[in-house]
C-alpha positions in Angstrom: -4.1 -48.3 -96.9 -5.8 -48.6 -100.4 -6.7 -52.1 -101.5 -4.3 -52.2 -104.3 -1.4 -51.2 -102.0 -2.5 -54.0 -99.4 -2.6 -56.5 -102.4 1.0 -55.3 -103.3 2.1 -55.6 -99.7 0.9 -59.1 -99.3 2.7 -60.1 -102.8 5.9 -58.2 -101.6 5.9 -60.2 -98.2 5.4 -63.4 -100.1 8.4 -62.7 -102.5 10.6 -61.6 -99.5 9.7 -64.9 -97.5 10.8 -66.7 -100.8 14.2 -64.9 -100.6 13.5 -63.1 -103.9 14.9 -59.8 -102.4 15.2 -57.6 -105.3 11.6 -58.1 -106.5 10.4 -57.9 -103.0 12.1 -54.6 -102.5 10.7 -53.0 -105.7 7.2 -53.9 -104.7 7.6 -52.6 -101.2 8.7 -49.3 -102.8 5.8 -49.3 -104.9 3.5 -49.6 -101.8 5.3 -46.8 -100.1 4.7 -44.6 -103.2 0.9 -44.9 -102.5 1.1 -45.1 -98.7 4.3 -43.5 -97.6 3.6 -43.8 -93.9 2.5 -47.5 -93.9 4.4 -48.9 -90.9 4.3 -52.5 -92.2 5.8 -51.6 -95.4 8.4 -49.4 -93.8 9.3 -52.2 -91.2 9.4 -54.9 -94.0 11.6 -52.9 -96.1 13.9 -52.0 -93.3 14.4 -55.9 -92.4 15.0 -56.5 -96.3 17.6 -53.5 -96.6 19.3 -55.1 -93.5 19.5 -58.4 -95.1 21.0 -56.8 -98.1 23.7 -55.2 -96.1 22.5 -51.6 -96.0 22.3 -51.2 -92.3 22.2 -47.5 -92.4 19.3 -47.3 -94.8 17.6 -50.1 -92.7 17.8 -48.1 -89.4 16.4 -44.9 -91.3 13.5 -46.9 -92.6 12.9 -48.7 -89.2 12.7 -45.2 -87.3 10.2 -44.0 -89.9 8.2 -47.1 -89.1 8.0 -46.4 -85.3 7.1 -42.7 -86.1 4.4 -43.8 -88.3 2.9 -46.2 -85.9 4.4 -45.6 -82.3 2.0 -48.2 -80.9 3.4 -51.0 -83.1 5.6 -53.6 -81.0 6.8 -55.3 -84.4 8.0 -51.8 -85.5 10.0 -51.2 -82.4 11.1 -54.8 -82.4 12.6 -54.6 -85.8 14.2 -51.2 -85.3 16.0 -52.6 -82.1 17.0 -55.6 -83.7 18.7 -53.7 -86.7 20.4 -51.5 -84.2 21.6 -54.4 -82.2 23.1 -55.9 -85.3 24.7 -52.5 -86.0 26.2 -52.5 -82.2 23.9 -49.4 -81.5 23.3 -50.8 -78.2 21.6 -47.9 -76.3 19.2 -47.4 -79.2 18.6 -51.1 -79.4 17.9 -51.3 -75.7 15.3 -48.6 -75.9 13.6 -49.9 -79.0 13.4 -53.5 -77.8 12.4 -52.2 -74.3 9.4 -50.4 -76.0 8.4 -53.4 -77.8 8.1 -55.4 -74.7 6.2 -52.7 -72.9 3.7 -52.6 -75.8 3.6 -56.4 -75.9 4.9 -58.2 -72.7 4.4 -61.6 -74.2 6.9 -61.0 -77.0 9.6 -63.8 -76.5 11.7 -62.7 -79.6 11.9 -59.1 -78.4 12.6 -60.3 -74.9 15.5 -62.5 -76.3 17.1 -59.8 -78.2 16.6 -57.3 -75.4 18.4 -59.9 -73.3 21.4 -60.3 -75.6 21.6 -56.3 -75.8 21.5 -55.9 -72.0 24.2 -58.5 -71.8 26.5 -56.5 -74.2 25.8 -53.3 -72.1 27.1 -55.0 -69.0 23.4 -55.2 -67.3 23.6 -58.9 -66.5 20.8 -58.9 -63.9 18.4 -57.3 -66.1 19.5 -59.5 -69.2 18.8 -62.7 -67.3 15.6 -61.5 -66.5 14.4 -60.9 -70.0 15.9 -64.1 -71.2 14.0 -66.0 -68.4 10.8 -64.5 -69.4 11.5 -65.4 -73.1 12.3 -69.1 -71.9 9.1 -69.2 -70.0 7.0 -67.9 -73.0 8.7 -70.1 -75.4 10.4 -73.2 -73.6 10.9 -75.1 -76.8 13.1 -72.4 -78.4 16.6 -73.6 -77.7 18.4 -70.3 -78.7 16.7 -68.5 -75.8 18.1 -71.0 -73.4 21.5 -70.9 -75.0 21.6 -67.0 -74.6 21.1 -67.1 -71.0 24.7 -68.4 -70.7 26.4 -65.1 -71.4 24.6 -63.1 -68.3 24.9 -66.0 -66.2 28.8 -66.1 -66.8 28.8 -62.4 -66.0 26.9 -62.9 -62.7 29.4 -65.6 -61.8 26.9 -68.5 -62.2 29.2 -70.6 -64.5 27.9 -74.0 -63.9 24.3 -72.7 -64.5 25.6 -71.4 -67.9 27.1 -74.7 -68.8 23.6 -76.3 -67.9 21.7 -73.7 -70.0 23.9 -74.6 -73.1 23.5 -78.3 -72.5 19.8 -78.0 -72.4 19.9 -76.0 -75.6 22.0 -78.7 -77.3 19.6 -81.3 -76.1 16.8 -79.4 -77.7 18.6 -78.5 -80.9 21.7 -80.5 -81.4 22.4 -78.7 -84.6 22.0 -75.0 -83.1 25.4 -73.4 -83.7 24.9 -70.8 -80.9 24.4 -73.4 -78.3 27.7 -75.1 -79.0 29.5 -71.8 -79.3 28.0 -70.7 -75.9 28.7 -74.1 -74.4 32.4 -73.8 -75.4 32.6 -70.3 -73.8 31.0 -71.5 -70.5 33.0 -74.7 -70.3 36.2 -72.6 -70.6 34.9 -70.4 -67.7 34.5 -73.5 -65.6 37.9 -74.8 -66.1 37.1 -77.4 -68.8 39.5 -76.3 -71.6 39.3 -79.7 -73.4 35.3 -79.6 -73.2 35.5 -76.2 -74.6 37.7 -77.2 -77.6 35.1 -80.0 -78.2 32.2 -77.6 -78.2 34.0 -75.2 -80.6 34.7 -78.1 -82.9 31.0 -78.8 -83.0 30.2 -75.3 -83.8 32.7 -74.9 -86.7 31.5 -78.3 -88.0 28.0 -77.1 -88.1 28.9 -73.7 -89.5 32.3 -73.6 -91.1 31.8 -69.9 -92.1 31.2 -68.7 -88.5 34.2 -66.3 -87.7 33.6 -66.1 -83.8 33.4 -70.0 -83.6 36.6 -70.2 -85.3 38.2 -67.5 -83.3 37.4 -69.3 -80.1 38.4 -72.7 -81.2 42.0 -71.3 -82.3 42.2 -69.5 -79.0 41.0 -72.4 -76.9 43.4 -74.9 -78.7 46.3 -73.0 -77.0 44.9 -73.9 -73.5 45.3 -77.7 -74.2 48.4 -77.9 -76.6 51.8 -76.3 -77.3 52.2 -78.7 -80.4 53.1 -76.2 -83.4 51.8 -78.9 -85.8 48.4 -79.0 -84.3 48.2 -75.2 -83.9 49.2 -74.7 -87.4 46.7 -77.4 -88.6 44.0 -75.4 -87.1 45.1 -72.4 -88.9 45.2 -74.2 -92.3 41.5 -75.4 -91.6 40.5 -71.8 -90.8 42.0 -70.5 -93.9 40.5 -73.3 -96.0 37.0 -72.7 -94.5 37.2 -68.9 -95.3 37.6 -69.7 -99.0 38.6 -66.3 -99.9 41.6 -65.1 -102.0 44.0 -62.6 -100.7 43.2 -59.0 -101.4 46.0 -57.0 -102.9 47.2 -54.1 -100.7 47.4 -50.5 -101.5 50.9 -49.3 -102.7 53.0 -47.4 -100.1 52.6 -43.7 -100.6 55.3 -41.6 -101.6 57.0 -40.4 -98.6 59.7 -37.7 -98.0 62.6 -38.1 -95.7 61.0 -36.0 -92.9 57.4 -37.4 -93.4 56.1 -39.2 -90.4 54.8 -42.6 -90.4 51.2 -42.9 -90.0 50.3 -45.9 -87.6 46.9 -47.2 -86.7 46.2 -49.5 -83.9 43.2 -51.6 -84.1 41.5 -53.2 -80.9 38.3 -53.9 -79.0 40.4 -53.5 -75.7 41.1 -49.7 -75.2 39.5 -50.0 -71.9 40.2 -51.4 -68.4 41.7 -54.6 -70.0 44.9 -56.5 -69.9 45.8 -55.4 -73.5 45.4 -51.7 -72.6 47.8 -52.0 -69.7 50.6 -53.2 -72.1 49.7 -50.6 -74.9 48.9 -47.3 -73.3 52.6 -46.6 -72.1 53.7 -47.3 -75.7 51.2 -45.1 -77.2 52.4 -42.4 -74.9 55.9 -42.8 -75.7 55.8 -42.8 -79.5 58.0 -40.2 -80.9 55.6 -37.7 -82.6 58.3 -36.3 -84.7 58.4 -39.8 -86.2 54.9 -41.2 -86.1 51.3 -40.0 -85.9 49.2 -42.5 -84.3 45.4 -43.3 -85.0 43.6 -45.5 -82.5 40.7 -47.5 -84.0 38.3 -48.7 -81.3 35.7 -51.4 -81.4 33.9 -50.1 -78.5 30.7 -52.0 -78.4 29.6 -49.3 -75.9 32.4 -49.8 -73.4 34.3 -46.8 -72.4 36.1 -46.0 -69.1 39.0 -44.0 -67.6 41.6 -46.2 -69.8 39.6 -45.3 -72.9 39.9 -41.8 -72.0 43.7 -42.1 -71.3 44.2 -43.7 -74.6 42.0 -41.4 -76.6 43.6 -38.1 -75.0 47.2 -39.5 -76.4 46.0 -40.6 -79.8 46.7 -38.2 -82.8 43.4 -39.4 -84.0 40.4 -41.6 -82.9 38.1 -43.8 -84.9 35.2 -45.7 -83.7 34.7 -49.0 -85.7 31.7 -50.5 -84.0 28.8 -50.6 -86.3 30.8 -49.8 -89.5 31.4 -52.5 -92.1 35.0 -54.1 -92.5 35.1 -52.4 -96.1 33.9 -49.2 -94.8 36.6 -48.7 -92.0 39.4 -50.3 -94.5 38.4 -47.5 -97.0 38.5 -44.9 -94.4 42.0 -46.0 -93.2 43.4 -46.0 -96.9 41.9 -42.5 -97.4 43.6 -41.3 -94.5 47.0 -42.5 -96.0 47.6 -44.9 -93.1 51.2 -46.5 -93.6 50.7 -49.4 -91.0 47.9 -51.0 -89.3 48.8 -53.0 -86.1 46.2 -55.4 -85.0 46.0 -55.9 -81.2 43.3 -58.7 -81.1 44.1 -61.5 -83.3 41.4 -64.1 -82.7 40.1 -62.8 -79.4 36.7 -61.5 -78.8 35.6 -58.4 -80.7 38.5 -58.5 -83.2 38.1 -56.8 -86.6 40.2 -59.0 -88.6 37.9 -58.5 -91.4 39.2 -54.9 -91.7 42.7 -56.2 -92.4 41.3 -58.8 -94.8 40.3 -55.8 -97.1 43.9 -54.5 -96.6 43.5 -51.2 -95.0 47.1 -50.3 -95.4 50.3 -51.1 -97.3 51.8 -52.7 -94.1 49.7 -54.8 -91.9 50.9 -56.4 -88.6 49.7 -58.1 -85.5 51.0 -57.8 -82.0 50.2 -58.1 -78.3 46.6 -59.4 -77.8 46.8 -62.9 -79.3 49.6 -65.5 -78.7 50.1 -66.8 -82.3 50.0 -65.9 -85.9 46.5 -65.1 -87.1 46.9 -66.9 -90.3 45.4 -64.1 -92.4 47.2 -63.7 -95.6 46.9 -59.9 -95.7 48.9 -59.4 -92.4 52.5 -59.1 -93.1 54.1 -59.2 -89.8 53.7 -60.6 -86.2 55.7 -58.5 -83.6 57.4 -60.9 -81.0 60.9 -61.4 -79.4 63.4 -64.3 -79.5 62.3 -65.6 -75.8 58.6 -66.0 -76.9 59.4 -67.2 -80.4 62.9 -68.4 -80.5 64.8 -68.7 -83.9 64.4 -72.3 -85.2 61.1 -72.9 -83.5 58.6 -74.5 -86.2 57.2 -71.9 -88.2 54.9 -73.7 -90.6 51.4 -72.0 -90.2 51.7 -69.7 -93.1 50.5 -66.1 -92.7 52.4 -63.3 -91.2 56.3 -63.2 -90.8 57.7 -63.1 -87.5 59.7 -60.0 -86.5 61.7 -60.5 -83.4 62.2 -57.4 -81.7 65.6 -56.6 -80.1 64.1 -56.7 -76.6 60.9 -57.9 -74.9 57.8 -57.6 -77.0 55.9 -56.2 -73.8 56.0 -53.0 -71.8 53.7 -52.9 -68.8 52.1 -50.0 -67.3 51.5 -50.7 -63.5 48.2 -49.9 -62.1 47.5 -48.4 -58.7 48.6 -51.2 -56.4 49.0 -51.6 -52.5 52.5 -51.7 -51.1 54.3 -55.2 -51.2 53.4 -57.0 -48.0 56.1 -59.0 -46.1 55.1 -62.6 -45.4 54.4 -63.1 -41.7 57.0 -65.0 -39.7 55.8 -68.6 -39.4 53.2 -68.5 -42.1 52.7 -71.8 -44.0 54.5 -71.8 -47.4 52.1 -71.1 -50.2 52.4 -71.6 -54.0 49.8 -69.7 -56.0 48.1 -68.9 -59.2 45.6 -66.2 -60.0 45.3 -67.4 -63.8 41.7 -68.0 -65.5 40.4 -71.3 -65.0 40.4 -71.9 -68.8 44.2 -72.3 -68.3 43.9 -75.2 -65.9 44.5 -77.9 -68.3 45.0 -81.5 -67.2 48.6 -81.1 -67.7 49.0 -78.0 -65.6 47.1 -79.9 -62.6 49.3 -82.9 -63.0 52.4 -80.5 -62.9 51.3 -78.6 -59.8 50.6 -81.8 -58.1 54.1 -83.0 -58.6 55.4 -79.6 -57.3 53.3 -79.6 -54.2 54.1 -83.4 -53.6 57.8 -82.2 -53.5 57.0 -79.6 -50.9 55.1 -81.5 -48.5 54.3 -78.6 -46.1 53.1 -76.3 -48.9 49.8 -75.0 -49.7 48.1 -74.0 -52.9 46.1 -70.7 -53.3 44.1 -70.3 -56.5 42.0 -67.2 -57.3 39.7 -66.7 -60.3 36.3 -65.2 -60.9 34.7 -68.5 -61.5 35.6 -69.8 -58.1 32.6 -67.9 -56.8 30.4 -70.7 -58.1 30.2 -73.6 -55.8 29.8 -76.3 -58.4 32.9 -75.1 -60.3 34.7 -75.1 -56.9 33.6 -78.6 -56.1 34.8 -79.9 -59.6 38.3 -78.2 -59.3 38.8 -79.5 -55.9 37.9 -83.0 -57.0 40.4 -82.7 -59.8 43.1 -81.4 -57.6 42.2 -84.2 -55.1 42.5 -86.9 -57.9 45.9 -85.5 -58.8 47.1 -86.2 -55.3 46.6 -83.0 -53.6 45.0 -83.2 -50.3 42.0 -80.8 -50.0 43.2 -79.1 -46.7 46.2 -77.8 -48.6 44.0 -75.9 -51.0 42.6 -72.4 -50.7 40.0 -71.2 -53.4 39.4 -67.4 -53.8 36.7 -65.9 -56.1 36.3 -62.6 -57.6 37.4 -59.5 -55.4 35.4 -56.1 -55.8 38.4 -53.8 -56.7 41.7 -54.5 -58.6 43.7 -53.3 -55.7 42.0 -56.0 -53.5 42.8 -58.5 -56.0 46.5 -57.6 -56.0 46.5 -57.5 -52.2 45.8 -61.3 -52.3 49.3 -61.8 -53.3 50.3 -61.2 -49.7 49.3 -64.7 -48.9 51.4 -66.2 -51.8 55.3 -67.0 -51.5 55.8 -68.3 -55.1 53.5 -68.3 -58.1 53.1 -71.3 -60.3 52.5 -70.4 -64.0 49.9 -72.2 -66.1 51.0 -74.4 -69.1 50.6 -74.9 -72.0 48.9 -71.4 -72.0 51.2 -69.3 -69.6 50.1 -66.1 -67.9 50.9 -62.5 -68.9 49.1 -60.0 -66.8 48.9 -62.5 -63.9 52.7 -62.8 -64.2 53.6 -59.3 -64.1 51.2 -58.6 -61.5 52.7 -61.3 -59.2 56.2 -59.9 -59.8 54.9 -56.3 -59.1 53.7 -57.6 -55.8 56.9 -59.2 -54.9 56.1 -62.9 -55.6 58.6 -64.6 -57.9 56.9 -66.8 -60.7 58.2 -70.1 -62.0 57.2 -70.9 -65.6 57.6 -73.9 -67.9 58.5 -72.9 -71.3 57.1 -75.2 -74.2 57.0 -74.9 -78.0 54.4 -72.3 -78.6 54.4 -68.5 -78.1 51.5 -69.0 -75.5 53.8 -71.4 -73.4 56.8 -69.1 -73.7 55.4 -65.6 -72.7 56.4 -66.4 -69.0 60.0 -67.0 -70.4 60.0 -63.6 -72.3 58.8 -61.8 -69.0 61.2 -63.4 -66.6 64.1 -63.1 -69.0 63.2 -59.3 -69.3 63.6 -58.9 -65.5 66.7 -61.0 -65.0 65.0 -64.2 -63.8 65.5 -66.5 -66.6 66.6 -69.1 -64.1 63.1 -69.4 -63.1 62.1 -70.8 -66.5 61.8 -74.6 -66.7 62.6 -76.2 -70.0 60.5 -79.2 -69.3 58.3 -80.7 -66.5 61.3 -81.9 -64.3 63.0 -78.6 -64.5 59.8 -76.7 -63.4 59.2 -79.0 -60.4 63.1 -78.7 -59.6 63.0 -74.8 -59.8 59.8 -74.4 -57.8 61.2 -76.7 -55.0 64.6 -75.0 -54.8 62.8 -71.6 -54.5 60.5 -73.1 -51.8 63.6 -74.1 -49.9 65.4 -70.8 -50.1 63.6 -68.3 -47.9 66.5 -65.8 -48.2 66.2 -65.4 -51.9 62.3 -65.2 -51.7 62.8 -62.3 -49.1 65.1 -60.4 -51.2 63.1 -60.8 -54.3 59.9 -59.6 -52.5 61.8 -56.4 -51.3 63.6 -55.7 -54.7 61.2 -56.8 -57.5 59.4 -53.7 -58.0 62.8 -51.7 -58.4 64.0 -54.5 -60.7 61.0 -54.3 -62.9 61.1 -50.6 -63.0 64.6 -50.6 -64.3 64.0 -53.3 -66.7 62.7 -53.6 -70.4 59.5 -54.8 -69.1 58.6 -51.2 -67.9 60.4 -49.5 -70.7 57.6 -48.3 -72.8 59.8 -45.8 -74.6 62.2 -48.6 -75.8 59.4 -50.7 -77.0 57.9 -47.8 -78.9 61.3 -47.1 -80.6 61.6 -50.8 -81.6 58.1 -50.8 -83.1 58.7 -47.7 -85.0 62.1 -49.2 -86.2 60.2 -52.3 -87.4 57.9 -50.3 -89.4 60.5 -47.9 -90.8 62.6 -50.9 -91.6 59.7 -52.6 -93.7 59.3 -49.5 -95.6 63.1 -49.1 -96.0 63.4 -52.6 -97.6 60.7 -51.4 -100.2 62.3 -48.0 -101.0 
């Protein structure tokens, strides 16, 4: 590099560090006019362009830097880090791996490699990289906090909690540490502790969307109070400090024009949401609607992805694309309605809807509440999950109660229903996630088991592979009065069919409260196991009521704690009814709205068409 160019590069770097980005960019480009293949200038300009929001240009510049100097670990590191931020995970893994091979003692590269491998589902490799980063830089709290995600994936939930607690002690103001701690505590069965950690995260960074998403979701684990849930949404709206964007005008449509509907989700894969969506997609009347599926894939694709993609009229990958870019593409495609399937769950792209991608925007299925986003017009639900007259004070989208259950499930391949052996001890059970095991549900289950003295309790969840988590849960159950010999804990099973087969050991399933089961409830019913639910005041606490109502079992819905215990006790005493239900439930479900995907598709089509008719 010429001496003048070297001087300019030093001055540009100083401006960059002082956050004078426009001046620094001009100077970097002057350097590159004199030395167009200077890897340092290309790398720094790539970093700056990424900071300024032009990820595509940043990646091009970063690639030029690695080509100019393939032996530079810094060039590979920056290219990999930019690719990681743009969700180009395979490229990120390759580049970060190159950086580490060139410079094995490179903790920042090891950290980002660990993050990338975690997101690619390569948990063991991710943890190994992060362990090396911590060993090289033990005082960097973020490296410790990042270990939590692969530890969770490996079933080491207590170690994930400990890693985050170590990070919080080292850096009490590190948002990532509190955020990861909230996730780990939820996985360990401590929903109240999860809420506390997410509260700390949003207090430290009120502009962090994923911390708010997790707080809003986790609050449903501990309360069904509409006032408290609405207060959280108002806080989120205030923190965004963003005026609502005006939507595009509805396009002029002829009487025979099809409605163009786009579904937006990060869960078009082997995920609970997909099992409630795939059948509806396949049943849509293509003479009436055209369907675009917008997938936030993050590198995840499987047989369910292929099933959904094959039945979509159009397919759009949203990962790595800005909210504005996707919204503009949907508007350009003339989409009449975007229906979000994620709400405030992981991987959501609510930001796309904040840019008003279509004249009509709705949310359905994946999140048990309003999103609170002003740009979303409707939330699709039903009168059992959201009864008329329930408090509706959160603002945001208007409820549209479909004239039937808001769910339609596509059953997976499952083993036959197994009859309970004669003389087997009576067993209550729940296969819900540990995050749903609030103190309220533990107390409710304890009352139920004490009312049926000979009963056992079978619990199954992935976190129960962790000995510390098991011990903590057993202690909670024992403190609630359930003797340990009456409890059976089961962890993760290798295959979904094996998971379903475990219902052979359950007579009656007990739902969680205040966050009821959805997939767990329909799976229990499909395996011949009746479910008792306790309906509350929120959608999350009433999904069980909607499901049971759809299959003609509304009498298994308790309106309060006493009713829940009474229903469960009566069902435990009625072996004849249980045998009949075990033999009949699959046929009942098959003939019910719960498996009527075509009926739900028509109801959604009608809801969209009605919105447009009202504006004609």
